[in-house]
All heavy atoms as TSV, in Angstrom:
chain	resi	resn	atom	element	x	y	z
A	1	MET	N	N	102.755	82.578	81.611
A	1	MET	CA	C	101.628	82.055	82.133
A	1	MET	C	C	101.773	82.252	83.702
A	1	MET	O	O	102.851	82.041	84.271
A	1	MET	CB	C	101.385	80.566	81.775
A	1	MET	CG	C	100.121	79.997	82.224
A	1	MET	SD	S	99.905	78.356	81.651
A	1	MET	CE	C	99.067	78.743	80.027
A	2	ASP	N	N	100.643	82.469	84.444
A	2	ASP	CA	C	100.792	82.689	85.746
A	2	ASP	C	C	100.139	81.649	86.724
A	2	ASP	O	O	99.977	81.784	87.839
A	2	ASP	CB	C	100.082	84.089	85.940
A	2	ASP	CG	C	98.658	84.109	85.680
A	2	ASP	OD1	O	98.200	83.217	84.984
A	2	ASP	OD2	O	97.965	85.129	86.025
A	3	ILE	N	N	99.776	80.505	86.097
A	3	ILE	CA	C	99.170	79.469	86.979
A	3	ILE	C	C	100.060	78.179	86.896
A	3	ILE	O	O	100.899	78.054	86.013
A	3	ILE	CB	C	97.848	79.094	86.424
A	3	ILE	CG1	C	97.770	78.604	85.056
A	3	ILE	CG2	C	96.817	80.227	86.471
A	3	ILE	CD1	C	96.457	77.868	84.450
A	4	ILE	N	N	99.800	77.255	87.857
A	4	ILE	CA	C	100.583	76.053	87.857
A	4	ILE	C	C	99.460	75.027	87.286
A	4	ILE	O	O	98.460	74.913	87.773
A	4	ILE	CB	C	100.926	75.622	89.367
A	4	ILE	CG1	C	101.948	76.630	89.910
A	4	ILE	CG2	C	101.547	74.238	89.356
A	4	ILE	CD1	C	102.143	76.561	91.360
A	5	ASN	N	N	99.992	74.371	86.145
A	5	ASN	CA	C	99.075	73.431	85.514
A	5	ASN	C	C	99.120	72.174	86.234
A	5	ASN	O	O	100.070	71.380	86.217
A	5	ASN	CB	C	99.653	73.343	83.981
A	5	ASN	CG	C	98.716	72.388	83.189
A	5	ASN	OD1	O	97.944	71.731	83.709
A	5	ASN	ND2	N	98.945	72.460	81.854
A	6	TYR	N	N	98.016	71.846	86.874
A	6	TYR	CA	C	97.835	70.625	87.659
A	6	TYR	C	C	97.822	69.418	86.760
A	6	TYR	O	O	98.178	68.366	87.320
A	6	TYR	CB	C	96.692	70.667	88.578
A	6	TYR	CG	C	95.325	70.668	87.854
A	6	TYR	CD1	C	94.737	69.387	87.599
A	6	TYR	CD2	C	94.762	71.875	87.411
A	6	TYR	CE1	C	93.586	69.432	86.912
A	6	TYR	CE2	C	93.508	71.813	86.845
A	6	TYR	CZ	C	92.928	70.670	86.544
A	6	TYR	OH	O	91.736	70.597	85.922
A	7	LEU	N	N	97.537	69.630	85.545
A	7	LEU	CA	C	97.535	68.343	84.657
A	7	LEU	C	C	98.883	67.890	84.296
A	7	LEU	O	O	99.127	66.690	84.059
A	7	LEU	CB	C	96.747	68.730	83.302
A	7	LEU	CG	C	95.278	69.083	83.504
A	7	LEU	CD1	C	94.693	69.635	82.239
A	7	LEU	CD2	C	94.473	67.902	84.117
A	8	THR	N	N	99.869	68.671	84.261
A	8	THR	CA	C	101.350	68.296	83.969
A	8	THR	C	C	102.106	68.274	85.165
A	8	THR	O	O	103.289	67.821	85.128
A	8	THR	CB	C	101.996	69.299	82.961
A	8	THR	OG1	O	101.902	70.663	83.454
A	8	THR	CG2	C	101.127	69.326	81.632
A	9	LEU	N	N	101.743	68.715	86.295
A	9	LEU	CA	C	102.524	68.813	87.541
A	9	LEU	C	C	102.996	67.408	87.950
A	9	LEU	O	O	104.102	67.286	88.232
A	9	LEU	CB	C	101.708	69.362	88.784
A	9	LEU	CG	C	102.333	69.692	90.011
A	9	LEU	CD1	C	103.477	70.642	89.836
A	9	LEU	CD2	C	101.437	70.197	91.007
A	10	ALA	N	N	102.204	66.396	87.873
A	10	ALA	CA	C	102.722	64.937	88.156
A	10	ALA	C	C	103.722	64.418	87.276
A	10	ALA	O	O	104.552	63.606	87.654
A	10	ALA	CB	C	101.450	64.055	88.122
A	11	ASP	N	N	103.874	65.014	86.050
A	11	ASP	CA	C	104.816	64.543	85.110
A	11	ASP	C	C	106.270	65.157	85.437
A	11	ASP	O	O	107.236	64.641	84.974
A	11	ASP	CB	C	104.529	64.886	83.674
A	11	ASP	CG	C	103.185	64.141	83.237
A	11	ASP	OD1	O	102.934	63.012	83.865
A	11	ASP	OD2	O	102.582	64.658	82.546
A	12	GLU	N	N	106.335	66.238	86.308
A	12	GLU	CA	C	107.534	66.799	86.490
A	12	GLU	C	C	108.297	66.059	87.739
A	12	GLU	O	O	107.755	65.851	88.804
A	12	GLU	CB	C	107.360	68.182	87.069
A	12	GLU	CG	C	106.731	69.198	85.950
A	12	GLU	CD	C	106.529	70.652	86.379
A	12	GLU	OE1	O	107.022	70.922	87.471
A	12	GLU	OE2	O	105.929	71.314	85.664
A	13	THR	N	N	109.496	65.548	87.427
A	13	THR	CA	C	110.085	64.620	88.352
A	13	THR	C	C	111.157	65.303	89.177
A	13	THR	O	O	111.488	64.834	90.302
A	13	THR	CB	C	110.737	63.348	87.593
A	13	THR	OG1	O	111.685	63.909	86.667
A	13	THR	CG2	C	109.684	62.539	86.907
A	14	ASP	N	N	111.718	66.377	88.642
A	14	ASP	CA	C	112.754	67.061	89.449
A	14	ASP	C	C	112.212	68.273	90.063
A	14	ASP	O	O	111.727	69.313	89.466
A	14	ASP	CB	C	113.938	67.454	88.471
A	14	ASP	CG	C	114.945	68.193	89.201
A	14	ASP	OD1	O	115.439	67.756	90.252
A	14	ASP	OD2	O	115.591	69.185	88.713
A	15	PHE	N	N	112.123	68.287	91.383
A	15	PHE	CA	C	111.478	69.349	92.172
A	15	PHE	C	C	112.160	70.776	91.822
A	15	PHE	O	O	111.563	71.734	91.688
A	15	PHE	CB	C	111.479	68.995	93.663
A	15	PHE	CG	C	110.988	70.222	94.558
A	15	PHE	CD1	C	109.552	70.454	94.600
A	15	PHE	CD2	C	111.752	71.088	95.139
A	15	PHE	CE1	C	109.094	71.422	95.369
A	15	PHE	CE2	C	111.266	72.206	95.973
A	15	PHE	CZ	C	109.979	72.338	95.984
A	16	GLU	N	N	113.515	70.778	92.020
A	16	GLU	CA	C	114.345	72.027	91.816
A	16	GLU	C	C	113.980	72.686	90.479
A	16	GLU	O	O	114.146	73.893	90.474
A	16	GLU	CB	C	115.754	71.708	92.016
A	16	GLU	CG	C	116.035	71.132	93.481
A	16	GLU	CD	C	115.902	72.043	94.563
A	16	GLU	OE1	O	115.892	73.338	94.432
A	16	GLU	OE2	O	115.431	71.572	95.653
A	17	SER	N	N	113.791	72.011	89.398
A	17	SER	CA	C	113.597	72.572	88.103
A	17	SER	C	C	112.051	72.595	87.760
A	17	SER	O	O	111.721	72.969	86.553
A	17	SER	CB	C	114.403	71.836	87.060
A	17	SER	OG	O	113.964	70.562	86.923
A	18	SER	N	N	111.202	72.254	88.672
A	18	SER	CA	C	109.765	72.129	88.331
A	18	SER	C	C	109.181	73.590	88.147
A	18	SER	O	O	109.648	74.451	88.759
A	18	SER	CB	C	108.943	71.399	89.406
A	18	SER	OG	O	108.897	72.140	90.536
A	19	LYS	N	N	108.122	73.648	87.343
A	19	LYS	CA	C	107.419	74.948	87.105
A	19	LYS	C	C	106.728	75.451	88.434
A	19	LYS	O	O	106.672	76.634	88.760
A	19	LYS	CB	C	106.495	74.822	86.036
A	19	LYS	CG	C	107.163	74.638	84.650
A	19	LYS	CD	C	106.110	74.633	83.514
A	19	LYS	CE	C	106.933	74.527	82.318
A	19	LYS	NZ	N	106.028	74.545	81.010
A	20	MET	N	N	106.277	74.447	89.186
A	20	MET	CA	C	105.729	74.766	90.476
A	20	MET	C	C	106.689	75.518	91.378
A	20	MET	O	O	106.433	76.616	91.928
A	20	MET	CB	C	105.189	73.494	91.209
A	20	MET	CG	C	104.259	73.737	92.435
A	20	MET	SD	S	105.171	74.357	93.976
A	20	MET	CE	C	106.275	72.985	94.419
A	21	TRP	N	N	107.855	74.906	91.594
A	21	TRP	CA	C	108.891	75.505	92.457
A	21	TRP	C	C	109.371	76.875	91.895
A	21	TRP	O	O	109.556	77.776	92.637
A	21	TRP	CB	C	109.958	74.582	92.662
A	21	TRP	CG	C	110.970	75.136	93.685
A	21	TRP	CD1	C	112.405	75.439	93.372
A	21	TRP	CD2	C	110.779	75.647	95.054
A	21	TRP	NE1	N	113.032	75.918	94.464
A	21	TRP	CE2	C	112.043	76.019	95.488
A	21	TRP	CE3	C	109.655	75.556	95.775
A	21	TRP	CZ2	C	112.160	76.535	96.811
A	21	TRP	CZ3	C	109.793	76.142	97.004
A	21	TRP	CH2	C	111.040	76.584	97.604
A	22	ASP	N	N	109.420	76.950	90.556
A	22	ASP	CA	C	109.911	78.126	89.880
A	22	ASP	C	C	109.028	79.311	90.320
A	22	ASP	O	O	109.431	80.376	90.556
A	22	ASP	CB	C	109.957	78.071	88.431
A	22	ASP	CG	C	110.478	79.291	87.768
A	22	ASP	OD1	O	111.642	79.660	88.071
A	22	ASP	OD2	O	109.807	79.694	86.836
A	23	LYS	N	N	107.731	78.965	90.519
A	23	LYS	CA	C	106.712	80.062	90.896
A	23	LYS	C	C	106.602	80.164	92.491
A	23	LYS	O	O	106.527	81.391	92.820
A	23	LYS	CB	C	105.276	79.674	90.348
A	23	LYS	CG	C	105.252	79.860	88.851
A	23	LYS	CD	C	103.967	79.410	88.288
A	23	LYS	CE	C	103.889	79.291	86.726
A	23	LYS	NZ	N	104.134	80.531	86.124
A	24	ALA	N	N	106.670	79.152	93.127
A	24	ALA	CA	C	106.402	79.110	94.607
A	24	ALA	C	C	107.646	79.752	95.461
A	24	ALA	O	O	107.424	80.206	96.513
A	24	ALA	CB	C	106.070	77.727	95.142
A	25	LYS	N	N	108.837	79.671	94.791
A	25	LYS	CA	C	110.035	79.971	95.601
A	25	LYS	C	C	110.095	81.568	95.790
A	25	LYS	O	O	110.823	82.080	96.510
A	25	LYS	CB	C	111.293	79.550	95.026
A	25	LYS	CG	C	111.614	79.968	93.642
A	25	LYS	CD	C	112.838	79.327	93.192
A	25	LYS	CE	C	113.177	79.696	91.808
A	25	LYS	NZ	N	114.368	79.011	91.106
A	26	ASN	N	N	109.395	82.322	94.974
A	26	ASN	CA	C	109.441	83.751	95.058
A	26	ASN	C	C	108.049	84.436	95.272
A	26	ASN	O	O	107.637	85.244	94.503
A	26	ASN	CB	C	110.014	84.223	93.681
A	26	ASN	CG	C	111.418	83.917	93.423
A	26	ASN	OD1	O	112.272	84.061	94.314
A	26	ASN	ND2	N	111.680	83.424	92.234
A	27	ILE	N	N	107.496	83.989	96.341
A	27	ILE	CA	C	106.121	84.570	96.675
A	27	ILE	C	C	106.237	85.765	97.590
A	27	ILE	O	O	107.009	85.689	98.618
A	27	ILE	CB	C	105.303	83.503	97.372
A	27	ILE	CG1	C	104.938	82.392	96.360
A	27	ILE	CG2	C	103.946	84.137	97.937
A	27	ILE	CD1	C	104.199	81.242	96.998
A	28	ILE	N	N	105.574	86.849	97.242
A	28	ILE	CA	C	105.645	88.034	98.083
A	28	ILE	C	C	104.124	88.147	98.646
A	28	ILE	O	O	103.202	88.197	97.932
A	28	ILE	CB	C	105.982	89.329	97.321
A	28	ILE	CG1	C	107.384	89.119	96.809
A	28	ILE	CG2	C	105.873	90.561	98.202
A	28	ILE	CD1	C	107.817	90.326	95.807
A	29	LEU	N	N	104.038	88.177	99.922
A	29	LEU	CA	C	102.780	88.413	100.580
A	29	LEU	C	C	102.510	89.957	100.813
A	29	LEU	O	O	103.458	90.618	101.303
A	29	LEU	CB	C	102.613	87.691	101.991
A	29	LEU	CG	C	102.717	86.175	101.884
A	29	LEU	CD1	C	102.755	85.654	103.242
A	29	LEU	CD2	C	101.571	85.641	101.027
A	30	VAL	N	N	101.416	90.478	100.462
A	30	VAL	CA	C	101.204	91.931	100.683
A	30	VAL	C	C	99.907	92.048	101.422
A	30	VAL	O	O	98.842	91.534	101.042
A	30	VAL	CB	C	101.093	92.581	99.313
A	30	VAL	CG1	C	100.769	94.112	99.425
A	30	VAL	CG2	C	102.404	92.445	98.379
A	31	TYR	N	N	99.902	92.718	102.505
A	31	TYR	CA	C	98.875	93.087	103.311
A	31	TYR	C	C	98.542	94.497	103.088
A	31	TYR	O	O	99.249	95.413	103.064
A	31	TYR	CB	C	99.061	92.923	104.893
A	31	TYR	CG	C	99.485	91.437	105.202
A	31	TYR	CD1	C	100.803	91.113	105.249
A	31	TYR	CD2	C	98.365	90.643	105.493
A	31	TYR	CE1	C	101.038	89.755	105.567
A	31	TYR	CE2	C	98.768	89.229	105.901
A	31	TYR	CZ	C	100.077	88.808	105.916
A	31	TYR	OH	O	100.395	87.549	106.270
A	32	TYR	N	N	97.155	94.717	102.663
A	32	TYR	CA	C	96.761	96.090	102.304
A	32	TYR	C	C	95.456	96.296	102.910
A	32	TYR	O	O	94.619	95.414	103.299
A	32	TYR	CB	C	96.740	96.327	100.813
A	32	TYR	CG	C	95.768	95.423	100.018
A	32	TYR	CD1	C	94.382	95.907	99.800
A	32	TYR	CD2	C	96.141	94.211	99.707
A	32	TYR	CE1	C	93.491	95.136	99.156
A	32	TYR	CE2	C	95.215	93.331	98.902
A	32	TYR	CZ	C	94.015	93.783	98.713
A	32	TYR	OH	O	93.017	93.063	98.059
A	33	TYR	N	N	95.075	97.594	102.999
A	33	TYR	CA	C	93.769	98.140	103.544
A	33	TYR	C	C	93.033	98.634	102.398
A	33	TYR	O	O	93.406	99.605	101.716
A	33	TYR	CB	C	93.933	99.156	104.589
A	33	TYR	CG	C	92.689	99.803	105.217
A	33	TYR	CD1	C	91.904	99.016	105.894
A	33	TYR	CD2	C	92.346	101.076	104.816
A	33	TYR	CE1	C	90.685	99.498	106.354
A	33	TYR	CE2	C	91.195	101.587	105.301
A	33	TYR	CZ	C	90.286	100.756	106.075
A	33	TYR	OH	O	89.083	101.287	106.512
A	34	ASP	N	N	91.931	97.982	102.150
A	34	ASP	CA	C	91.137	98.429	100.886
A	34	ASP	C	C	90.105	99.467	101.380
A	34	ASP	O	O	89.045	99.149	101.798
A	34	ASP	CB	C	90.425	97.214	100.441
A	34	ASP	CG	C	89.695	97.537	99.162
A	34	ASP	OD1	O	89.545	98.668	98.715
A	34	ASP	OD2	O	89.264	96.467	98.392
A	35	ASP	N	N	90.478	100.715	101.211
A	35	ASP	CA	C	89.659	101.872	101.646
A	35	ASP	C	C	88.998	102.518	100.376
A	35	ASP	O	O	88.570	103.705	100.441
A	35	ASP	CB	C	90.443	102.871	102.368
A	35	ASP	CG	C	91.757	103.329	101.691
A	35	ASP	OD1	O	91.976	102.857	100.688
A	35	ASP	OD2	O	92.299	104.362	102.178
A	36	ARG	N	N	88.935	101.875	99.211
A	36	ARG	CA	C	88.257	102.477	98.060
A	36	ARG	C	C	86.797	102.702	98.316
A	36	ARG	O	O	86.172	101.783	98.945
A	36	ARG	CB	C	88.576	101.557	96.907
A	36	ARG	CG	C	89.960	101.395	96.551
A	36	ARG	CD	C	90.036	100.383	95.307
A	36	ARG	NE	N	89.759	99.114	95.788
A	36	ARG	CZ	C	89.444	98.031	95.053
A	36	ARG	NH1	N	89.549	98.151	93.677
A	36	ARG	NH2	N	89.130	96.827	95.574
A	37	THR	N	N	86.299	103.727	97.876
A	37	THR	CA	C	84.873	104.010	97.998
A	37	THR	C	C	84.122	103.545	96.770
A	37	THR	O	O	82.817	103.164	96.873
A	37	THR	CB	C	84.561	105.523	98.169
A	37	THR	OG1	O	85.309	106.339	97.227
A	37	THR	CG2	C	85.213	105.930	99.505
A	38	ASP	N	N	84.790	103.557	95.559
A	38	ASP	CA	C	84.215	103.135	94.298
A	38	ASP	C	C	85.057	102.048	93.692
A	38	ASP	O	O	85.935	102.410	92.975
A	38	ASP	CB	C	83.880	104.238	93.422
A	38	ASP	CG	C	83.073	103.874	92.146
A	38	ASP	OD1	O	82.894	102.683	91.896
A	38	ASP	OD2	O	82.587	104.720	91.442
A	39	LYS	N	N	84.814	100.799	94.034
A	39	LYS	CA	C	85.768	99.726	93.517
A	39	LYS	C	C	85.682	99.504	92.109
A	39	LYS	O	O	86.541	98.782	91.509
A	39	LYS	CB	C	85.372	98.431	94.401
A	39	LYS	CG	C	85.689	98.737	95.854
A	39	LYS	CD	C	85.476	97.389	96.637
A	39	LYS	CE	C	85.845	97.815	98.084
A	39	LYS	NZ	N	85.931	96.778	98.925
A	40	LYS	N	N	84.689	100.040	91.363
A	40	LYS	CA	C	84.591	99.910	89.935
A	40	LYS	C	C	85.608	100.896	89.323
A	40	LYS	O	O	85.969	100.713	88.099
A	40	LYS	CB	C	83.191	99.976	89.510
A	40	LYS	CG	C	82.354	98.816	89.748
A	40	LYS	CD	C	81.007	98.858	89.170
A	40	LYS	CE	C	80.213	97.697	89.489
A	40	LYS	NZ	N	78.958	97.487	88.989
A	41	LYS	N	N	85.713	102.050	89.861
A	41	LYS	CA	C	86.590	103.164	89.335
A	41	LYS	C	C	87.853	103.240	89.800
A	41	LYS	O	O	88.814	103.702	89.100
A	41	LYS	CB	C	85.774	104.512	89.459
A	41	LYS	CG	C	84.448	104.582	88.648
A	41	LYS	CD	C	83.891	105.966	88.768
A	41	LYS	CE	C	82.533	105.965	88.018
A	41	LYS	NZ	N	81.850	107.381	88.159
A	42	GLU	N	N	88.043	102.829	91.045
A	42	GLU	CA	C	89.347	103.035	91.700
A	42	GLU	C	C	90.167	101.637	91.678
A	42	GLU	O	O	89.632	100.589	91.708
A	42	GLU	CB	C	89.278	103.481	93.142
A	42	GLU	CG	C	88.629	104.750	93.392
A	42	GLU	CD	C	88.330	105.088	94.694
A	42	GLU	OE1	O	89.101	105.504	95.455
A	42	GLU	OE2	O	87.266	104.783	95.251
A	43	LEU	N	N	91.393	101.776	91.386
A	43	LEU	CA	C	92.280	100.555	91.179
A	43	LEU	C	C	92.698	100.039	92.618
A	43	LEU	O	O	92.935	100.758	93.522
A	43	LEU	CB	C	93.457	100.956	90.364
A	43	LEU	CG	C	93.274	101.399	89.084
A	43	LEU	CD1	C	94.519	101.792	88.379
A	43	LEU	CD2	C	92.535	100.344	88.201
A	44	ARG	N	N	93.009	98.694	92.716
A	44	ARG	CA	C	93.344	98.105	93.962
A	44	ARG	C	C	94.797	98.618	94.224
A	44	ARG	O	O	95.259	98.712	95.372
A	44	ARG	CB	C	93.394	96.610	93.748
A	44	ARG	CG	C	93.743	95.905	95.104
A	44	ARG	CD	C	93.485	94.447	95.044
A	44	ARG	NE	N	92.116	94.060	95.117
A	44	ARG	CZ	C	91.474	93.172	94.538
A	44	ARG	NH1	N	92.129	92.303	93.810
A	44	ARG	NH2	N	90.202	92.919	94.484
A	45	ILE	N	N	95.578	98.935	93.210
A	45	ILE	CA	C	96.979	99.366	93.497
A	45	ILE	C	C	96.926	100.730	94.280
A	45	ILE	O	O	98.029	101.034	94.898
A	45	ILE	CB	C	97.725	99.561	92.148
A	45	ILE	CG1	C	99.197	99.630	92.453
A	45	ILE	CG2	C	97.237	100.683	91.381
A	45	ILE	CD1	C	100.089	98.929	91.465
A	46	ASP	N	N	95.854	101.301	94.380
A	46	ASP	CA	C	95.826	102.576	95.105
A	46	ASP	C	C	95.540	102.384	96.550
A	46	ASP	O	O	95.426	103.334	97.240
A	46	ASP	CB	C	94.684	103.536	94.511
A	46	ASP	CG	C	95.169	104.049	93.161
A	46	ASP	OD1	O	96.410	104.157	92.765
A	46	ASP	OD2	O	94.342	104.252	92.261
A	47	CYS	N	N	95.319	101.175	96.957
A	47	CYS	CA	C	95.079	100.881	98.373
A	47	CYS	C	C	96.278	101.139	99.215
A	47	CYS	O	O	97.439	101.026	98.745
A	47	CYS	CB	C	94.631	99.434	98.497
A	47	CYS	SG	S	92.972	99.151	97.821
A	48	LYS	N	N	96.125	101.305	100.489
A	48	LYS	CA	C	97.236	101.484	101.384
A	48	LYS	C	C	97.793	100.235	101.662
A	48	LYS	O	O	97.234	99.275	102.289
A	48	LYS	CB	C	96.776	102.308	102.705
A	48	LYS	CG	C	97.841	102.426	103.701
A	48	LYS	CD	C	97.291	103.136	104.979
A	48	LYS	CE	C	98.411	103.399	105.925
A	48	LYS	NZ	N	98.022	104.069	107.148
A	49	VAL	N	N	99.195	100.079	101.435
A	49	VAL	CA	C	99.932	98.865	101.768
A	49	VAL	C	C	100.399	98.924	103.238
A	49	VAL	O	O	100.933	99.827	103.654
A	49	VAL	CB	C	101.230	98.622	100.883
A	49	VAL	CG1	C	101.968	97.467	101.337
A	49	VAL	CG2	C	100.736	98.361	99.409
A	50	LEU	N	N	99.975	97.888	104.016
A	50	LEU	CA	C	100.288	97.885	105.443
A	50	LEU	C	C	101.645	97.135	105.701
A	50	LEU	O	O	102.355	97.570	106.538
A	50	LEU	CB	C	99.200	97.246	106.161
A	50	LEU	CG	C	97.786	97.772	105.958
A	50	LEU	CD1	C	96.719	96.933	106.804
A	50	LEU	CD2	C	97.821	99.244	106.569
A	51	ALA	N	N	101.896	95.989	104.954
A	51	ALA	CA	C	103.223	95.370	105.091
A	51	ALA	C	C	103.377	94.463	103.871
A	51	ALA	O	O	102.349	94.100	103.218
A	51	ALA	CB	C	103.093	94.495	106.348
A	52	SER	N	N	104.636	94.043	103.700
A	52	SER	CA	C	104.857	92.982	102.671
A	52	SER	C	C	106.077	92.183	103.015
A	52	SER	O	O	106.952	92.642	103.769
A	52	SER	CB	C	105.128	93.828	101.270
A	52	SER	OG	O	106.331	94.465	101.378
A	53	TYR	N	N	106.023	90.983	102.580
A	53	TYR	CA	C	107.008	89.980	103.073
A	53	TYR	C	C	107.333	89.028	101.966
A	53	TYR	O	O	106.495	88.569	101.241
A	53	TYR	CB	C	106.481	89.072	104.299
A	53	TYR	CG	C	106.050	89.864	105.485
A	53	TYR	CD1	C	104.698	90.126	105.674
A	53	TYR	CD2	C	106.928	90.353	106.397
A	53	TYR	CE1	C	104.246	90.892	106.741
A	53	TYR	CE2	C	106.477	91.097	107.532
A	53	TYR	CZ	C	105.173	91.426	107.716
A	53	TYR	OH	O	104.775	92.117	108.724
A	54	LEU	N	N	108.635	88.756	101.824
A	54	LEU	CA	C	109.083	87.825	100.878
A	54	LEU	C	C	109.080	86.384	101.655
A	54	LEU	O	O	109.633	86.322	102.768
A	54	LEU	CB	C	110.501	88.087	100.471
A	54	LEU	CG	C	111.108	87.062	99.468
A	54	LEU	CD1	C	110.429	87.043	98.197
A	54	LEU	CD2	C	112.619	87.461	99.201
A	55	MET	N	N	108.336	85.395	101.101
A	55	MET	CA	C	108.259	84.076	101.785
A	55	MET	C	C	109.606	83.555	101.855
A	55	MET	O	O	110.367	83.445	100.895
A	55	MET	CB	C	107.258	83.266	100.924
A	55	MET	CG	C	105.833	83.518	101.069
A	55	MET	SD	S	105.062	82.941	102.625
A	55	MET	CE	C	105.240	81.183	102.315
A	56	LYS	N	N	109.974	82.948	102.962
A	56	LYS	CA	C	111.130	82.169	103.151
A	56	LYS	C	C	110.673	80.825	103.735
A	56	LYS	O	O	109.928	80.769	104.772
A	56	LYS	CB	C	112.115	82.861	104.044
A	56	LYS	CG	C	112.742	84.138	103.558
A	56	LYS	CD	C	113.812	84.682	104.287
A	56	LYS	CE	C	114.317	85.958	103.648
A	56	LYS	NZ	N	115.504	86.408	104.392
A	57	TYR	N	N	111.001	79.784	103.222
A	57	TYR	CA	C	110.660	78.372	103.667
A	57	TYR	C	C	111.722	77.772	104.601
A	57	TYR	O	O	112.831	77.676	104.433
A	57	TYR	CB	C	110.603	77.535	102.414
A	57	TYR	CG	C	109.458	77.958	101.385
A	57	TYR	CD1	C	109.897	78.665	100.254
A	57	TYR	CD2	C	108.178	77.712	101.667
A	57	TYR	CE1	C	108.936	79.147	99.448
A	57	TYR	CE2	C	107.231	78.082	100.747
A	57	TYR	CZ	C	107.645	78.884	99.611
A	57	TYR	OH	O	106.734	79.341	98.737
A	58	GLU	N	N	111.156	77.304	105.777
A	58	GLU	CA	C	111.998	76.613	106.744
A	58	GLU	C	C	112.238	75.220	106.150
A	58	GLU	O	O	111.620	74.743	105.332
A	58	GLU	CB	C	111.263	76.519	108.041
A	58	GLU	CG	C	110.754	77.830	108.655
A	58	GLU	CD	C	112.126	78.683	109.126
A	58	GLU	OE1	O	113.145	78.034	109.462
A	58	GLU	OE2	O	112.000	79.883	109.180
A	59	ALA	N	N	113.427	74.679	106.566
A	59	ALA	CA	C	113.838	73.373	106.060
A	59	ALA	C	C	112.720	72.292	106.207
A	59	ALA	O	O	112.537	71.501	105.332
A	59	ALA	CB	C	115.100	72.868	106.814
A	60	ASP	N	N	112.025	72.291	107.333
A	60	ASP	CA	C	110.986	71.268	107.549
A	60	ASP	C	C	109.770	71.659	106.650
A	60	ASP	O	O	109.332	70.592	106.099
A	60	ASP	CB	C	110.396	71.317	109.016
A	60	ASP	CG	C	111.398	70.964	109.984
A	60	ASP	OD1	O	112.411	70.320	109.632
A	60	ASP	OD2	O	111.133	71.192	111.222
A	61	ASP	N	N	109.425	72.802	106.349
A	61	ASP	CA	C	108.388	73.062	105.413
A	61	ASP	C	C	108.669	72.700	104.074
A	61	ASP	O	O	107.945	72.162	103.279
A	61	ASP	CB	C	108.056	74.631	105.576
A	61	ASP	CG	C	107.479	75.049	106.924
A	61	ASP	OD1	O	106.862	74.191	107.558
A	61	ASP	OD2	O	107.718	76.161	107.247
A	62	LEU	N	N	109.973	72.983	103.558
A	62	LEU	CA	C	110.455	72.800	102.320
A	62	LEU	C	C	110.482	71.274	102.104
A	62	LEU	O	O	110.124	70.788	100.981
A	62	LEU	CB	C	111.771	73.316	102.105
A	62	LEU	CG	C	112.415	73.311	100.669
A	62	LEU	CD1	C	111.366	73.913	99.646
A	62	LEU	CD2	C	113.686	73.933	100.597
A	63	ALA	N	N	110.882	70.488	103.179
A	63	ALA	CA	C	110.751	69.062	102.982
A	63	ALA	C	C	109.334	68.485	102.690
A	63	ALA	O	O	109.090	67.568	101.883
A	63	ALA	CB	C	111.408	68.270	104.257
A	64	THR	N	N	108.426	69.033	103.425
A	64	THR	CA	C	107.036	68.688	103.235
A	64	THR	C	C	106.543	69.079	101.862
A	64	THR	O	O	105.794	68.275	101.104
A	64	THR	CB	C	106.120	69.369	104.219
A	64	THR	OG1	O	106.531	69.027	105.600
A	64	THR	CG2	C	104.659	69.064	104.145
A	65	ILE	N	N	106.934	70.207	101.382
A	65	ILE	CA	C	106.486	70.687	100.080
A	65	ILE	C	C	107.139	69.804	98.942
A	65	ILE	O	O	106.520	69.406	98.006
A	65	ILE	CB	C	107.021	72.198	99.794
A	65	ILE	CG1	C	106.129	73.094	100.658
A	65	ILE	CG2	C	106.769	72.529	98.271
A	65	ILE	CD1	C	106.788	74.437	100.846
A	66	LYS	N	N	108.404	69.411	99.195
A	66	LYS	CA	C	108.963	68.529	98.221
A	66	LYS	C	C	108.318	67.095	98.058
A	66	LYS	O	O	108.270	66.531	96.950
A	66	LYS	CB	C	110.474	68.269	98.442
A	66	LYS	CG	C	111.362	69.490	98.212
A	66	LYS	CD	C	112.751	69.111	98.542
A	66	LYS	CE	C	113.692	70.275	98.197
A	66	LYS	NZ	N	115.110	70.034	98.477
A	67	LYS	N	N	107.778	66.646	99.184
A	67	LYS	CA	C	107.003	65.359	99.223
A	67	LYS	C	C	105.773	65.524	98.301
A	67	LYS	O	O	105.373	64.610	97.679
A	67	LYS	CB	C	106.545	64.874	100.484
A	67	LYS	CG	C	107.804	64.307	101.309
A	67	LYS	CD	C	107.281	63.942	102.650
A	67	LYS	CE	C	108.434	63.394	103.593
A	67	LYS	NZ	N	107.962	63.068	104.857
């Protein structure tokens, strides 16, 4: 499953083993230029990738996320 279930999120008491953190700790941001001329026939994967970054959380940000 690729979504975080907000209905069961409040029941998760341990942040480190939560499903939310399991998904959020490995986020890759991809910036791309969508130059497709026919978006119904051409795939998004064929767009030009400009940059990609693996998210890294600063200690202050992580403390806020844990709250």
